[in-house]
Each structure stands twice: as C-alpha cells, then as structure tokens.
C-alpha beads as a LAMMPS data file, in Angstrom:
LAMMPS data file: protein, C-alpha beads

392 atoms
391 bonds

1 atom types
1 bond types

-500.0 500.0 xlo xhi
-500.0 500.0 ylo yhi
-500.0 500.0 zlo zhi

Masses

1 110.0

Atoms # bond

1 1 1 -343.071 -147.703 -238.665
2 1 1 -346.478 -146.804 -239.338
3 1 1 -347.926 -145.145 -242.444
4 1 1 -351.208 -143.430 -243.342
5 1 1 -353.823 -145.044 -245.381
6 1 1 -352.633 -143.435 -248.560
7 1 1 -349.022 -144.063 -247.918
8 1 1 -347.093 -146.295 -250.176
9 1 1 -344.064 -148.413 -249.005
10 1 1 -340.967 -147.889 -250.967
11 1 1 -337.463 -149.696 -250.890
12 1 1 -334.506 -147.318 -251.527
13 1 1 -331.369 -149.116 -252.493
14 1 1 -329.308 -146.133 -253.737
15 1 1 -328.489 -142.565 -253.085
16 1 1 -331.783 -142.036 -251.218
17 1 1 -330.543 -144.193 -248.302
18 1 1 -328.333 -141.230 -247.520
19 1 1 -330.634 -139.491 -244.878
20 1 1 -329.332 -135.808 -245.685
21 1 1 -330.030 -136.172 -249.261
22 1 1 -333.467 -137.796 -248.499
23 1 1 -334.426 -134.921 -246.335
24 1 1 -333.614 -132.484 -249.107
25 1 1 -335.477 -134.255 -251.817
26 1 1 -338.655 -134.653 -249.799
27 1 1 -338.398 -131.313 -247.853
28 1 1 -338.573 -133.007 -244.520
29 1 1 -337.119 -135.745 -242.481
30 1 1 -338.613 -139.129 -243.275
31 1 1 -338.416 -142.069 -241.007
32 1 1 -336.574 -145.073 -242.505
33 1 1 -335.894 -148.676 -241.539
34 1 1 -333.245 -151.065 -242.672
35 1 1 -334.290 -153.730 -245.172
36 1 1 -332.770 -156.034 -247.842
37 1 1 -333.726 -157.351 -251.219
38 1 1 -332.588 -160.831 -251.893
39 1 1 -331.025 -162.206 -255.191
40 1 1 -330.315 -158.564 -256.370
41 1 1 -327.231 -156.332 -255.915
42 1 1 -326.559 -152.787 -256.355
43 1 1 -324.388 -151.901 -259.409
44 1 1 -323.020 -148.657 -260.966
45 1 1 -325.349 -147.462 -263.653
46 1 1 -323.796 -147.305 -267.237
47 1 1 -325.228 -145.490 -270.201
48 1 1 -325.918 -147.336 -273.450
49 1 1 -322.481 -145.964 -274.670
50 1 1 -320.678 -147.552 -271.559
51 1 1 -320.266 -144.199 -269.630
52 1 1 -320.043 -144.689 -265.854
53 1 1 -322.614 -142.712 -263.824
54 1 1 -322.320 -141.960 -260.107
55 1 1 -325.671 -143.510 -259.091
56 1 1 -326.633 -147.103 -258.929
57 1 1 -329.309 -149.409 -260.437
58 1 1 -330.350 -152.981 -259.276
59 1 1 -328.982 -156.070 -261.142
60 1 1 -330.698 -159.378 -260.700
61 1 1 -328.075 -161.752 -259.388
62 1 1 -328.948 -165.053 -257.629
63 1 1 -327.399 -165.442 -254.124
64 1 1 -326.689 -161.813 -253.554
65 1 1 -328.409 -159.164 -251.272
66 1 1 -328.992 -155.491 -252.033
67 1 1 -328.971 -153.259 -248.754
68 1 1 -331.566 -150.640 -248.448
69 1 1 -334.184 -148.884 -246.333
70 1 1 -337.956 -148.922 -246.198
71 1 1 -339.890 -145.518 -246.179
72 1 1 -343.626 -144.489 -246.408
73 1 1 -344.427 -141.932 -248.914
74 1 1 -347.627 -139.974 -249.303
75 1 1 -348.696 -138.796 -252.771
76 1 1 -346.894 -135.463 -252.473
77 1 1 -343.647 -137.286 -251.514
78 1 1 -344.119 -139.832 -254.362
79 1 1 -344.424 -137.048 -256.814
80 1 1 -341.055 -135.384 -255.543
81 1 1 -339.502 -138.676 -255.810
82 1 1 -340.636 -139.123 -259.372
83 1 1 -339.303 -135.739 -260.070
84 1 1 -335.894 -136.459 -258.629
85 1 1 -335.561 -140.024 -259.895
86 1 1 -336.298 -139.598 -263.617
87 1 1 -335.803 -142.800 -265.706
88 1 1 -337.191 -145.314 -263.256
89 1 1 -340.585 -147.118 -262.965
90 1 1 -341.651 -148.552 -259.623
91 1 1 -342.267 -152.278 -259.306
92 1 1 -343.866 -154.323 -256.423
93 1 1 -341.298 -156.595 -254.940
94 1 1 -340.731 -158.708 -251.786
95 1 1 -338.154 -157.150 -249.452
96 1 1 -337.041 -158.364 -245.982
97 1 1 -337.309 -156.317 -242.906
98 1 1 -334.568 -156.275 -240.349
99 1 1 -336.426 -158.582 -238.174
100 1 1 -336.604 -161.066 -241.014
101 1 1 -340.248 -160.573 -242.010
102 1 1 -341.096 -160.269 -245.705
103 1 1 -343.102 -157.288 -246.836
104 1 1 -344.203 -155.980 -250.373
105 1 1 -342.681 -152.622 -251.343
106 1 1 -342.282 -150.647 -254.475
107 1 1 -338.821 -150.700 -255.866
108 1 1 -337.258 -148.277 -258.583
109 1 1 -336.290 -150.245 -261.755
110 1 1 -334.651 -148.412 -264.719
111 1 1 -336.987 -147.902 -267.612
112 1 1 -335.962 -149.855 -270.779
113 1 1 -333.101 -148.476 -272.632
114 1 1 -331.894 -146.069 -269.878
115 1 1 -328.825 -147.870 -268.237
116 1 1 -327.208 -151.204 -267.902
117 1 1 -325.431 -152.461 -264.813
118 1 1 -321.584 -151.889 -264.374
119 1 1 -319.360 -152.528 -261.388
120 1 1 -320.568 -152.924 -257.804
121 1 1 -321.681 -149.615 -256.213
122 1 1 -320.894 -148.690 -252.662
123 1 1 -322.988 -146.095 -250.615
124 1 1 -319.890 -145.391 -248.553
125 1 1 -317.830 -144.600 -251.621
126 1 1 -320.585 -142.477 -253.023
127 1 1 -320.890 -140.521 -249.851
128 1 1 -317.266 -139.748 -249.729
129 1 1 -317.075 -138.618 -253.291
130 1 1 -320.584 -137.319 -254.114
131 1 1 -322.522 -137.092 -250.858
132 1 1 -321.916 -133.541 -249.896
133 1 1 -322.292 -131.955 -253.394
134 1 1 -325.439 -133.986 -254.211
135 1 1 -326.945 -132.776 -250.932
136 1 1 -326.003 -129.108 -251.652
137 1 1 -327.468 -129.487 -255.330
138 1 1 -330.734 -130.985 -254.202
139 1 1 -332.255 -127.705 -253.046
140 1 1 -331.800 -126.045 -256.475
141 1 1 -332.831 -129.043 -258.360
142 1 1 -336.062 -129.721 -256.327
143 1 1 -336.968 -125.928 -256.487
144 1 1 -337.426 -126.632 -260.388
145 1 1 -340.369 -128.818 -259.609
146 1 1 -343.480 -127.216 -260.997
147 1 1 -341.606 -124.803 -262.901
148 1 1 -340.118 -127.121 -265.633
149 1 1 -340.511 -130.576 -266.780
150 1 1 -338.472 -133.556 -265.294
151 1 1 -336.944 -133.978 -268.657
152 1 1 -335.751 -130.305 -268.631
153 1 1 -334.592 -130.574 -265.000
154 1 1 -332.364 -133.458 -265.568
155 1 1 -330.547 -131.613 -268.450
156 1 1 -329.667 -128.771 -265.976
157 1 1 -328.486 -131.139 -263.302
158 1 1 -324.801 -131.374 -264.353
159 1 1 -324.435 -127.650 -264.109
160 1 1 -326.474 -127.581 -260.822
161 1 1 -323.815 -129.978 -259.375
162 1 1 -320.952 -127.740 -260.721
163 1 1 -322.547 -124.699 -258.843
164 1 1 -323.065 -126.691 -255.728
165 1 1 -319.515 -127.976 -255.663
166 1 1 -318.258 -124.324 -256.202
167 1 1 -320.252 -123.138 -253.215
168 1 1 -319.076 -125.974 -250.988
169 1 1 -315.419 -125.064 -252.020
170 1 1 -316.062 -121.297 -251.346
171 1 1 -317.390 -122.062 -247.843
172 1 1 -314.328 -124.348 -247.022
173 1 1 -311.607 -121.874 -247.909
174 1 1 -310.110 -119.221 -245.732
175 1 1 -311.258 -115.676 -245.959
176 1 1 -308.377 -113.510 -244.969
177 1 1 -309.340 -110.155 -243.592
178 1 1 -306.242 -108.146 -242.750
179 1 1 -307.408 -104.978 -244.596
180 1 1 -311.023 -105.575 -245.630
181 1 1 -314.041 -106.021 -243.412
182 1 1 -313.899 -109.096 -241.099
183 1 1 -317.384 -110.204 -242.376
184 1 1 -320.013 -111.861 -240.095
185 1 1 -322.887 -113.944 -241.316
186 1 1 -325.338 -111.246 -239.940
187 1 1 -323.822 -108.518 -242.041
188 1 1 -325.794 -109.581 -245.058
189 1 1 -329.692 -110.278 -244.795
190 1 1 -331.083 -111.961 -247.813
191 1 1 -334.838 -111.012 -248.116
192 1 1 -335.603 -112.947 -251.207
193 1 1 -333.640 -114.831 -253.911
194 1 1 -335.176 -116.105 -257.212
195 1 1 -333.654 -117.669 -260.191
196 1 1 -334.815 -116.093 -263.593
197 1 1 -332.652 -118.306 -265.843
198 1 1 -330.758 -121.501 -265.412
199 1 1 -329.071 -123.736 -268.019
200 1 1 -325.275 -123.713 -268.545
201 1 1 -325.145 -120.598 -266.188
202 1 1 -327.797 -119.368 -263.948
203 1 1 -329.025 -115.760 -263.236
204 1 1 -330.243 -115.206 -259.588
205 1 1 -332.049 -112.075 -258.506
206 1 1 -331.507 -110.931 -254.935
207 1 1 -333.396 -108.545 -252.646
208 1 1 -330.944 -107.972 -249.726
209 1 1 -329.581 -105.551 -246.986
210 1 1 -325.946 -105.414 -246.038
211 1 1 -324.056 -103.620 -243.278
212 1 1 -322.479 -100.333 -243.858
213 1 1 -318.897 -99.461 -242.773
214 1 1 -320.596 -97.160 -240.035
215 1 1 -322.441 -100.154 -238.554
216 1 1 -325.912 -99.464 -239.892
217 1 1 -327.799 -101.743 -242.261
218 1 1 -328.501 -100.521 -245.874
219 1 1 -331.951 -100.135 -247.222
220 1 1 -333.298 -103.024 -249.347
221 1 1 -331.510 -103.304 -252.438
222 1 1 -332.111 -105.368 -255.654
223 1 1 -329.164 -107.134 -257.243
224 1 1 -328.587 -109.724 -259.952
225 1 1 -325.749 -112.247 -260.139
226 1 1 -324.603 -114.270 -262.940
227 1 1 -323.909 -117.632 -261.282
228 1 1 -321.418 -120.063 -262.886
229 1 1 -319.140 -122.843 -261.488
230 1 1 -315.479 -122.354 -260.459
231 1 1 -312.857 -122.566 -263.206
232 1 1 -309.112 -123.563 -263.615
233 1 1 -306.656 -121.634 -265.617
234 1 1 -303.104 -123.029 -266.334
235 1 1 -300.179 -121.662 -268.234
236 1 1 -297.602 -124.302 -269.221
237 1 1 -294.052 -122.838 -269.131
238 1 1 -290.711 -124.339 -270.145
239 1 1 -288.096 -122.529 -268.064
240 1 1 -285.218 -124.049 -270.191
241 1 1 -286.596 -122.769 -273.453
242 1 1 -288.125 -119.726 -271.903
243 1 1 -291.435 -120.448 -273.773
244 1 1 -295.134 -120.760 -273.047
245 1 1 -297.979 -122.670 -274.635
246 1 1 -301.068 -120.636 -275.393
247 1 1 -304.297 -121.677 -276.986
248 1 1 -306.662 -119.875 -279.375
249 1 1 -310.491 -120.396 -279.904
250 1 1 -313.555 -118.345 -280.653
251 1 1 -315.389 -116.739 -277.564
252 1 1 -318.857 -115.668 -277.267
253 1 1 -318.184 -112.761 -274.944
254 1 1 -316.260 -110.592 -277.538
255 1 1 -318.606 -111.668 -280.272
256 1 1 -321.580 -110.561 -278.285
257 1 1 -319.829 -107.217 -277.512
258 1 1 -319.530 -106.647 -281.162
259 1 1 -315.623 -107.129 -281.405
260 1 1 -314.032 -107.076 -284.754
261 1 1 -312.344 -110.387 -283.975
262 1 1 -313.966 -112.920 -281.642
263 1 1 -310.906 -115.287 -281.538
264 1 1 -309.079 -115.115 -278.396
265 1 1 -305.420 -115.971 -277.326
266 1 1 -305.732 -117.553 -273.911
267 1 1 -304.136 -119.844 -271.399
268 1 1 -305.679 -123.349 -271.050
269 1 1 -308.727 -123.180 -269.079
270 1 1 -312.105 -124.859 -268.135
271 1 1 -314.617 -125.375 -265.463
272 1 1 -313.990 -127.626 -262.541
273 1 1 -316.158 -130.624 -262.546
274 1 1 -318.047 -131.424 -259.372
275 1 1 -315.909 -134.721 -258.861
276 1 1 -312.389 -133.178 -259.266
277 1 1 -310.170 -130.692 -257.723
278 1 1 -309.009 -127.453 -259.561
279 1 1 -305.632 -129.153 -259.851
280 1 1 -307.159 -132.208 -261.508
281 1 1 -309.203 -130.061 -263.692
282 1 1 -306.046 -128.197 -264.792
283 1 1 -304.417 -131.444 -265.913
284 1 1 -307.509 -132.614 -267.697
285 1 1 -307.993 -129.386 -269.586
286 1 1 -304.402 -129.419 -270.805
287 1 1 -304.983 -132.975 -272.267
288 1 1 -308.202 -132.071 -273.914
289 1 1 -307.272 -128.626 -275.292
290 1 1 -303.656 -129.278 -276.316
291 1 1 -302.697 -132.856 -275.825
292 1 1 -300.248 -131.866 -273.218
293 1 1 -299.275 -133.755 -270.051
294 1 1 -298.244 -131.259 -267.410
295 1 1 -295.353 -131.450 -264.824
296 1 1 -295.336 -129.733 -261.463
297 1 1 -298.345 -127.269 -260.867
298 1 1 -297.380 -124.114 -259.138
299 1 1 -300.311 -122.295 -257.501
300 1 1 -300.610 -118.731 -258.881
301 1 1 -303.061 -115.994 -257.825
302 1 1 -306.749 -117.043 -257.667
303 1 1 -309.459 -114.567 -258.092
304 1 1 -312.983 -113.345 -259.076
305 1 1 -312.622 -111.896 -262.540
306 1 1 -315.752 -109.889 -262.283
307 1 1 -316.966 -109.898 -258.632
308 1 1 -319.598 -107.007 -259.171
309 1 1 -321.899 -109.295 -261.241
310 1 1 -320.446 -112.811 -261.598
311 1 1 -319.847 -115.725 -259.017
312 1 1 -317.230 -117.265 -261.200
313 1 1 -313.800 -118.017 -259.304
314 1 1 -310.613 -118.857 -261.009
315 1 1 -307.833 -121.149 -259.761
316 1 1 -304.707 -120.173 -261.569
317 1 1 -301.523 -122.337 -261.943
318 1 1 -298.292 -122.162 -263.712
319 1 1 -297.368 -125.676 -265.118
320 1 1 -293.668 -126.592 -265.593
321 1 1 -293.482 -128.417 -268.915
322 1 1 -291.106 -129.533 -271.614
323 1 1 -292.120 -127.724 -274.749
324 1 1 -289.844 -128.555 -277.567
325 1 1 -290.933 -127.577 -281.171
326 1 1 -293.979 -129.282 -282.346
327 1 1 -295.604 -129.651 -278.709
328 1 1 -299.201 -129.395 -278.631
329 1 1 -301.952 -130.525 -280.994
330 1 1 -305.336 -128.869 -282.039
331 1 1 -307.772 -129.814 -279.334
332 1 1 -311.156 -129.425 -277.784
333 1 1 -314.095 -131.716 -277.195
334 1 1 -316.212 -132.275 -280.378
335 1 1 -319.252 -132.805 -278.118
336 1 1 -318.938 -129.277 -276.858
337 1 1 -318.286 -127.761 -280.179
338 1 1 -314.711 -126.769 -279.286
339 1 1 -312.096 -125.986 -282.002
340 1 1 -308.851 -125.069 -280.351
341 1 1 -305.392 -124.183 -281.865
342 1 1 -302.230 -124.265 -279.694
343 1 1 -299.298 -121.761 -280.139
344 1 1 -295.810 -121.984 -278.681
345 1 1 -294.320 -118.571 -278.009
346 1 1 -291.387 -117.103 -276.238
347 1 1 -291.890 -115.234 -272.982
348 1 1 -290.853 -112.077 -274.818
349 1 1 -293.419 -112.707 -277.528
350 1 1 -296.136 -113.279 -274.850
351 1 1 -295.294 -109.915 -273.320
352 1 1 -295.337 -108.232 -276.767
353 1 1 -298.824 -109.644 -277.398
354 1 1 -300.079 -108.249 -274.045
355 1 1 -298.518 -104.814 -275.099
356 1 1 -300.164 -104.719 -278.402
357 1 1 -303.445 -105.863 -276.944
358 1 1 -303.557 -108.972 -279.218
359 1 1 -303.729 -110.656 -275.815
360 1 1 -306.744 -109.135 -273.975
361 1 1 -307.636 -112.050 -271.822
362 1 1 -307.456 -111.217 -268.193
363 1 1 -306.509 -114.593 -266.617
364 1 1 -303.593 -114.988 -269.165
365 1 1 -302.440 -111.396 -268.303
366 1 1 -302.397 -112.018 -264.622
367 1 1 -300.420 -115.323 -265.262
368 1 1 -297.934 -113.543 -267.447
369 1 1 -297.349 -110.809 -265.089
370 1 1 -297.031 -113.325 -262.105
371 1 1 -294.603 -115.480 -264.328
372 1 1 -292.550 -112.176 -264.951
373 1 1 -292.149 -111.857 -261.129
374 1 1 -290.899 -115.355 -260.842
375 1 1 -289.242 -116.143 -263.972
376 1 1 -285.609 -115.494 -263.119
377 1 1 -285.741 -117.867 -260.161
378 1 1 -287.461 -120.603 -262.281
379 1 1 -284.795 -120.237 -264.958
380 1 1 -281.874 -120.391 -262.483
381 1 1 -283.175 -123.681 -260.959
382 1 1 -280.793 -126.367 -262.275
383 1 1 -283.011 -129.260 -261.462
384 1 1 -284.844 -131.114 -264.299
385 1 1 -288.321 -129.950 -264.926
386 1 1 -289.754 -133.276 -263.622
387 1 1 -288.056 -132.898 -260.160
388 1 1 -289.330 -129.259 -259.494
389 1 1 -292.219 -128.448 -256.956
390 1 1 -293.640 -125.234 -256.126
391 1 1 -291.774 -121.843 -255.574
392 1 1 -291.442 -122.152 -251.849

Bonds

1 1 1 2
2 1 2 3
3 1 3 4
4 1 4 5
5 1 5 6
6 1 6 7
7 1 7 8
8 1 8 9
9 1 9 10
10 1 10 11
11 1 11 12
12 1 12 13
13 1 13 14
14 1 14 15
15 1 15 16
16 1 16 17
17 1 17 18
18 1 18 19
19 1 19 20
20 1 20 21
21 1 21 22
22 1 22 23
23 1 23 24
24 1 24 25
25 1 25 26
26 1 26 27
27 1 27 28
28 1 28 29
29 1 29 30
30 1 30 31
31 1 31 32
32 1 32 33
33 1 33 34
34 1 34 35
35 1 35 36
36 1 36 37
37 1 37 38
38 1 38 39
39 1 39 40
40 1 40 41
41 1 41 42
42 1 42 43
43 1 43 44
44 1 44 45
45 1 45 46
46 1 46 47
47 1 47 48
48 1 48 49
49 1 49 50
50 1 50 51
51 1 51 52
52 1 52 53
53 1 53 54
54 1 54 55
55 1 55 56
56 1 56 57
57 1 57 58
58 1 58 59
59 1 59 60
60 1 60 61
61 1 61 62
62 1 62 63
63 1 63 64
64 1 64 65
65 1 65 66
66 1 66 67
67 1 67 68
68 1 68 69
69 1 69 70
70 1 70 71
71 1 71 72
72 1 72 73
73 1 73 74
74 1 74 75
75 1 75 76
76 1 76 77
77 1 77 78
78 1 78 79
79 1 79 80
80 1 80 81
81 1 81 82
82 1 82 83
83 1 83 84
84 1 84 85
85 1 85 86
86 1 86 87
87 1 87 88
88 1 88 89
89 1 89 90
90 1 90 91
91 1 91 92
92 1 92 93
93 1 93 94
94 1 94 95
95 1 95 96
96 1 96 97
97 1 97 98
98 1 98 99
99 1 99 100
100 1 100 101
101 1 101 102
102 1 102 103
103 1 103 104
104 1 104 105
105 1 105 106
106 1 106 107
107 1 107 108
108 1 108 109
109 1 109 110
110 1 110 111
111 1 111 112
112 1 112 113
113 1 113 114
114 1 114 115
115 1 115 116
116 1 116 117
117 1 117 118
118 1 118 119
119 1 119 120
120 1 120 121
121 1 121 122
122 1 122 123
123 1 123 124
124 1 124 125
125 1 125 126
126 1 126 127
127 1 127 128
128 1 128 129
129 1 129 130
130 1 130 131
131 1 131 132
132 1 132 133
133 1 133 134
134 1 134 135
135 1 135 136
136 1 136 137
137 1 137 138
138 1 138 139
139 1 139 140
140 1 140 141
141 1 141 142
142 1 142 143
143 1 143 144
144 1 144 145
145 1 145 146
146 1 146 147
147 1 147 148
148 1 148 149
149 1 149 150
150 1 150 151
151 1 151 152
152 1 152 153
153 1 153 154
154 1 154 155
155 1 155 156
156 1 156 157
157 1 157 158
158 1 158 159
159 1 159 160
160 1 160 161
161 1 161 162
162 1 162 163
163 1 163 164
164 1 164 165
165 1 165 166
166 1 166 167
167 1 167 168
168 1 168 169
169 1 169 170
170 1 170 171
171 1 171 172
172 1 172 173
173 1 173 174
174 1 174 175
175 1 175 176
176 1 176 177
177 1 177 178
178 1 178 179
179 1 179 180
180 1 180 181
181 1 181 182
182 1 182 183
183 1 183 184
184 1 184 185
185 1 185 186
186 1 186 187
187 1 187 188
188 1 188 189
189 1 189 190
190 1 190 191
191 1 191 192
192 1 192 193
193 1 193 194
194 1 194 195
195 1 195 196
196 1 196 197
197 1 197 198
198 1 198 199
199 1 199 200
200 1 200 201
201 1 201 202
202 1 202 203
203 1 203 204
204 1 204 205
205 1 205 206
206 1 206 207
207 1 207 208
208 1 208 209
209 1 209 210
210 1 210 211
211 1 211 212
212 1 212 213
213 1 213 214
214 1 214 215
215 1 215 216
216 1 216 217
217 1 217 218
218 1 218 219
219 1 219 220
220 1 220 221
221 1 221 222
222 1 222 223
223 1 223 224
224 1 224 225
225 1 225 226
226 1 226 227
227 1 227 228
228 1 228 229
229 1 229 230
230 1 230 231
231 1 231 232
232 1 232 233
233 1 233 234
234 1 234 235
235 1 235 236
236 1 236 237
237 1 237 238
238 1 238 239
239 1 239 240
240 1 240 241
241 1 241 242
242 1 242 243
243 1 243 244
244 1 244 245
245 1 245 246
246 1 246 247
247 1 247 248
248 1 248 249
249 1 249 250
250 1 250 251
251 1 251 252
252 1 252 253
253 1 253 254
254 1 254 255
255 1 255 256
256 1 256 257
257 1 257 258
258 1 258 259
259 1 259 260
260 1 260 261
261 1 261 262
262 1 262 263
263 1 263 264
264 1 264 265
265 1 265 266
266 1 266 267
267 1 267 268
268 1 268 269
269 1 269 270
270 1 270 271
271 1 271 272
272 1 272 273
273 1 273 274
274 1 274 275
275 1 275 276
276 1 276 277
277 1 277 278
278 1 278 279
279 1 279 280
280 1 280 281
281 1 281 282
282 1 282 283
283 1 283 284
284 1 284 285
285 1 285 286
286 1 286 287
287 1 287 288
288 1 288 289
289 1 289 290
290 1 290 291
291 1 291 292
292 1 292 293
293 1 293 294
294 1 294 295
295 1 295 296
296 1 296 297
297 1 297 298
298 1 298 299
299 1 299 300
300 1 300 301
301 1 301 302
302 1 302 303
303 1 303 304
304 1 304 305
305 1 305 306
306 1 306 307
307 1 307 308
308 1 308 309
309 1 309 310
310 1 310 311
311 1 311 312
312 1 312 313
313 1 313 314
314 1 314 315
315 1 315 316
316 1 316 317
317 1 317 318
318 1 318 319
319 1 319 320
320 1 320 321
321 1 321 322
322 1 322 323
323 1 323 324
324 1 324 325
325 1 325 326
326 1 326 327
327 1 327 328
328 1 328 329
329 1 329 330
330 1 330 331
331 1 331 332
332 1 332 333
333 1 333 334
334 1 334 335
335 1 335 336
336 1 336 337
337 1 337 338
338 1 338 339
339 1 339 340
340 1 340 341
341 1 341 342
342 1 342 343
343 1 343 344
344 1 344 345
345 1 345 346
346 1 346 347
347 1 347 348
348 1 348 349
349 1 349 350
350 1 350 351
351 1 351 352
352 1 352 353
353 1 353 354
354 1 354 355
355 1 355 356
356 1 356 357
357 1 357 358
358 1 358 359
359 1 359 360
360 1 360 361
361 1 361 362
362 1 362 363
363 1 363 364
364 1 364 365
365 1 365 366
366 1 366 367
367 1 367 368
368 1 368 369
369 1 369 370
370 1 370 371
371 1 371 372
372 1 372 373
373 1 373 374
374 1 374 375
375 1 375 376
376 1 376 377
377 1 377 378
378 1 378 379
379 1 379 380
380 1 380 381
381 1 381 382
382 1 382 383
383 1 383 384
384 1 384 385
385 1 385 386
386 1 386 387
387 1 387 388
388 1 388 389
389 1 389 390
390 1 390 391
391 1 391 392
C-alpha cells in the first residue's frame, strides 16, 4: 500500500473494517490491508448508564489482540471520518502489519466520558445484524456533512437507521401485480431529490418523470414525500371473552388539525426499530404501552395509510391473548413523553365506538373489520389460546 505525502495512516478496528460501509462513508473504494493491535481487544461500547451500543471501542487488555485494517486517508477523507466517527480522538499507536512489521498509525480512541467497554464485539455478528442497514443509512448520514454539525447529525442518526431499515424491508418484499401495473425500474426516472427537513421524520422533495398507462413518459413533476419508518399495529383479542384491549393517548395529528379532542382510541402501535422485525416490535410495544405479554400473532392486512404523501407502511397483527378483568396497566415510555391508558372493551362495544366515530383511527378500524371477518372461526376453536397459531 502506498500513500501520498499528505496521507495519514489509520488503523480501523470496528465497523469501518466492513468494506461496503467504508466505501459509503468515504465516497469511494479505499484500499485496506489487514493488521493487528497488540494488548488490546475490541469490546461493545456501553453508555455511562450501561446501555449497550452496536459499535465497538478498544479496551487495553494485556495478552489480547485486536483485528483491524490499515488505510491511508487524505485530508478530505479524514474530515469525512471525523464527521462519521463523532466522539473519538485519534492517537498514534504501534500496530503490526500482516507480514509482522510494526508501523505507527492513528487509532480512534473514545473521548473521555463517552463510553466504557462491555462484552466482546464481533465484526461477523455486527455484519449479520447491522451491516446492511448501516450501509444503507450511510448515504443519508454523510449527505448531512457541510449542512449540519456532527453533533446535530448524530442526533438524527437513530431515525436515519429506521428509514434505512424500512427501505431494505420494502425492497425485499414481494410486489404482487395481478391487477395493477407490473412496474419496472425504468418506469420512474428521478431527476433530483433533496431533503428539506429531517429529524424524527424527513421531508424529501422530488423532481421526477413516470410512465403513463399509454407507455409515454410524463413531463417533469415536483412531488414532496413525508418519509417515516415502518410501524407495527397489534390488536390483542381474547376469543373466549370476546373482548379486545385498546389504548388511549394524545395525538399531534388531530391537535394540529384543530380537533375538539386530540385524545385517540387506538390499537397498540409503534415504529419498527432497525434491529428488530415487525413481529418483535409488536410484542415490545404491547409490553411498553399496556404491560401485556402477547400470545400467537396472526398477520392481518398491511398497508400504506396515506400513500399519496407518506412513505409509512403498517404491519398489522391480531394477537390472541388472555384478557381477564384488570388486564393492562397505564404505560408509555417516560423518555418519549408518553402517557397511555388501556381499555378492555367487548367486540360489540368496539364496533359501536367505530359506528359513533369515537374511534376514528384508521389502523384500528381496519383491524376491527378484519377481526369481524374471522371472529366466528376464532371463537369456535376449542384449543387453549396458548396453543393456537395463525388462521391458515
């Protein structure tokens, strides 16, 4: 490996060992060679409060070896690295090349007070769980360089990961086209895309052309999309008692619209975090919002609630559950300012709430109507709730 005069040699021990991520962060492929750092090991980073992170830090441990790679970075690439790797300082250390020769390289060490070492970290395990989503998120994150400070960018990163995971999920799922257009990639031409706002959600402005049904291409169009991550919605149902568990909380949408009552009766719902499946998210949200452990999850219709302007996609489930009197507790995460109240209601009362428009929450209405379609079969099943699977 040869470097230019202004290049600096760096030793990467963590996620930047992963070539696809490294290429996205630096905007080009960068040559790397294997190396090791003696008397150090790669450990999971823990916050001061003990929360485990996905990325690693180095821990000085006699007799151990940290695997890594050596790369030459010019000033521009070093600036991109500093933007991506906030919270570290570089320190000159002696590392060992693959041929056994020692060399001095800069190594990223956590700044004081940022993190402390936890369990051992594995690149293979990280790639399996986080590799694809971090690579997908890197483009949006690095596009913030020069637009916002690194401190602001890192606050946006969790939601960037959520959006990236949603995009990966969307690309991996089947897109049936029995009635609708059998779309091809060339049917949409994106002329430009810019991000006007990004925090908990993002707003993207597109200039595009798309194919008409007669085969011609449209004129250039300007469209805006409200981009958010995938979410999960779950309605707990007790087929023996013929009742459901609903939750109530204040919602900003009705408040901003000017509704007389901003409190909504809903099914349990929440975003799908980047390291979990929609099913796992449903179970987690049930615990957080109502203190409820769910039984079998039955997939229900999944859909875009407002596809004309929003990217949000909802994975819906009916959850078989034992719901005796007193089930559920007030819930929500204090850190997110949530204040949630549970309600046990009969199926008949649920339908009455829909008829009177006290329930005006779309996902809950979809789940209620879907439950009505399958309710008789669920109630006729003699098996205990714990033994039931899906409706097939």
